[in-house]
C-alpha positions as CSV (number, residue, x, y, z in Angstrom):
1,M,30.3,64.7,49.3
2,K,27.2,63.9,47.2
3,V,28.3,60.2,47.2
4,L,28.6,60.1,50.9
5,S,25.1,61.7,51.2
6,L,23.7,59.1,48.9
7,I,25.3,56.3,50.9
8,I,23.8,57.7,54.1
9,A,20.4,58.2,52.5
10,A,20.4,54.6,51.1
11,G,21.3,53.3,54.6
12,L,18.5,55.2,56.2
13,L,16.0,54.0,53.5
14,A,17.1,50.5,54.1
15,L,16.5,50.8,57.8
16,A,13.2,52.5,57.4
17,N,11.9,49.8,55.1
18,A,13.6,46.8,56.7
19,D,10.3,45.0,57.6
20,D,8.6,45.4,54.2
21,C,11.1,46.0,51.4
22,P,14.5,44.6,50.7
23,P,17.5,46.8,51.5
24,L,17.9,49.8,49.2
25,W,14.2,49.6,48.1
26,T,11.7,52.3,49.0
27,K,8.1,51.6,50.0
28,L,5.1,53.6,48.8
29,D,1.8,52.1,50.0
30,G,2.1,48.4,49.4
31,T,4.8,48.5,46.7
32,C,8.6,48.5,46.9
33,F,10.6,50.6,44.3
34,R,14.2,50.8,43.4
35,Y,16.0,53.1,40.9
36,F,18.9,51.8,38.9
37,G,21.0,54.6,37.3
38,F,23.0,52.5,34.9
39,P,21.5,52.5,31.4
40,R,20.2,49.3,29.9
41,S,17.8,48.4,27.1
42,M,14.3,47.7,28.3
43,R,14.6,43.9,28.0
44,I,17.9,43.8,29.9
45,A,16.4,46.1,32.5
46,E,13.4,43.8,33.0
47,R,15.8,40.9,33.4
48,V,17.8,42.7,36.0
49,C,14.6,43.6,37.9
50,A,13.5,39.9,37.8
51,Q,16.6,38.9,39.8
52,F,15.1,40.6,42.9
53,T,12.5,39.0,45.1
54,N,10.6,39.8,48.3
55,S,9.4,37.1,50.7
56,S,6.6,37.4,53.2
57,D,6.4,35.7,56.6
58,S,3.8,33.3,55.1
59,G,6.5,32.0,52.7
60,Q,5.1,33.8,49.6
61,T,7.6,35.3,47.2
62,A,7.2,38.2,44.8
63,V,9.4,38.8,41.8
64,A,10.3,42.4,40.7
65,H,9.5,43.8,37.3
66,L,10.0,47.1,35.6
67,A,7.8,49.5,37.6
68,S,4.1,49.6,37.1
69,I,2.4,52.9,37.8
70,S,-1.3,52.8,38.9
71,S,-1.9,56.3,40.1
72,E,-0.8,59.9,39.9
73,V,0.6,59.6,43.5
74,Q,2.9,56.8,42.4
75,N,3.9,58.6,39.2
76,T,4.9,61.8,41.2
77,F,6.6,59.6,43.9
78,L,8.8,58.0,41.2
79,Y,9.6,61.3,39.5
80,N,10.8,62.6,42.9
81,L,12.7,59.4,43.7
82,V,14.6,59.6,40.4
83,E,15.3,63.3,40.8
84,S,16.6,62.9,44.3
85,I,18.9,59.9,43.6
86,S,20.1,60.4,40.1
87,L,23.8,61.6,39.8
88,E,22.9,63.5,36.7
89,L,21.0,66.8,36.7
90,P,18.6,66.8,35.0
91,P,18.1,63.1,35.4
92,P,18.0,61.0,32.2
93,P,14.7,59.3,31.2
94,V,13.9,56.0,33.0
95,W,12.2,52.9,31.8
96,I,8.9,51.9,33.3
97,G,7.3,48.6,32.5
98,L,4.5,49.6,30.2
99,N,4.8,48.3,26.6
100,D,2.9,47.0,23.6
101,I,5.5,44.4,22.5
102,A,3.0,41.5,22.3
103,K,0.4,43.4,20.2
104,E,0.6,46.9,18.8
105,G,-1.6,49.3,20.6
106,L,-2.4,46.9,23.5
107,F,-0.4,48.2,26.4
108,T,0.3,46.0,29.4
109,W,2.4,46.1,32.6
110,P,4.8,43.2,33.1
111,D,3.4,42.3,36.5
112,G,-0.3,42.2,35.4
113,T,-1.2,45.5,37.1
114,P,-4.4,46.8,35.4
115,F,-3.6,49.6,32.9
116,L,-6.1,52.2,34.2
117,Y,-3.9,55.2,35.0
118,K,-2.3,56.9,32.0
119,N,0.1,59.9,31.8
120,W,1.0,60.1,28.1
121,A,3.0,63.0,26.7
122,R,1.4,64.9,23.9
123,G,1.8,62.8,20.7
124,S,2.1,59.5,22.6
125,P,1.5,56.7,22.4
126,N,2.8,56.3,18.9
127,N,4.7,53.7,17.0
128,Y,7.2,56.0,15.4
129,G,10.3,53.9,14.7
130,N,8.7,50.8,16.2
131,S,8.4,52.4,19.6
132,D,6.9,49.6,21.7
133,C,8.3,50.5,25.1
134,V,7.5,53.4,27.5
135,A,9.9,55.7,29.4
136,M,9.4,58.6,31.7
137,P,11.6,61.7,31.2
138,A,12.5,62.5,34.8
139,E,13.5,66.1,34.0
140,Q,9.9,67.1,33.1
141,P,7.5,68.1,35.9
142,G,4.5,65.8,35.7
143,A,6.7,63.0,34.5
144,V,4.6,62.3,31.4
145,W,5.3,59.1,29.5
146,F,6.5,58.6,25.9
147,C,7.0,55.7,23.5
148,V,10.5,54.8,22.4
149,P,12.2,51.8,20.7
150,C,13.0,49.1,23.3
151,G,16.6,49.0,22.4
152,E,17.3,52.5,23.7
153,E,19.4,52.5,26.9
154,F,17.9,54.3,29.9
155,S,18.1,54.1,33.7
156,Y,15.1,52.2,35.1
157,I,12.9,51.7,38.1
158,C,11.9,48.2,39.4
159,S,8.9,47.4,41.6
160,M,7.5,44.5,43.6
161,P,4.8,44.0,46.2
162,A,6.0,44.9,49.8
163,D,4.0,42.0,51.2
164,P,3.5,39.2,48.7
165,A,0.0,37.8,48.9
166,P,-0.7,34.1,48.4
167,E,-1.1,33.3,44.7
168,T,-4.5,32.3,43.3
169,P,-5.0,30.5,40.0
170,G,-4.9,33.1,37.2
171,A,-3.7,35.9,39.5
172,M,-0.9,36.9,37.2
173,V,-2.8,37.1,33.9
174,P,-2.1,40.6,32.5
175,N,-4.9,43.0,32.5
176,Q,-4.8,44.8,29.2
177,T,-6.3,48.0,27.8
178,R,-6.5,48.9,24.1
179,L,-6.0,52.5,23.2
């Protein structure tokens, strides 16, 4: 019964978002999100996300990445999305795109979103066991973030712009914040 409900819900979401987001993606403000419940390492999850694109009427195309979170509203929305779709209760942690792989302590989002909003769990960020990637434990209210090794396998959330804007030179240069 739960599977049938999920299929119906996915169909309704696809119809509701048909003009702005690809099928099975959910829109919040100007961003499309999709939850993937099959565990992957962070790097593989990012590769899976990058296989999805969204095109605008003007011919611009956006590529998906692991989700960037720029506000408490987005963070809460993603927490609720995972909790409502996951087949496991409580849901397992999910990868988001934040990481400091390129330089320790310099966290960036894979799509270049400015790293302004933070929702760290107590004790994070840290580099315990070479923990360069960030996950969100969906079972915790507030959906705080924690650092984990990138080789762990978690479910994940991808995101992309709902309406790709024309690219300008240097538009995809990551905005970085040092902690």
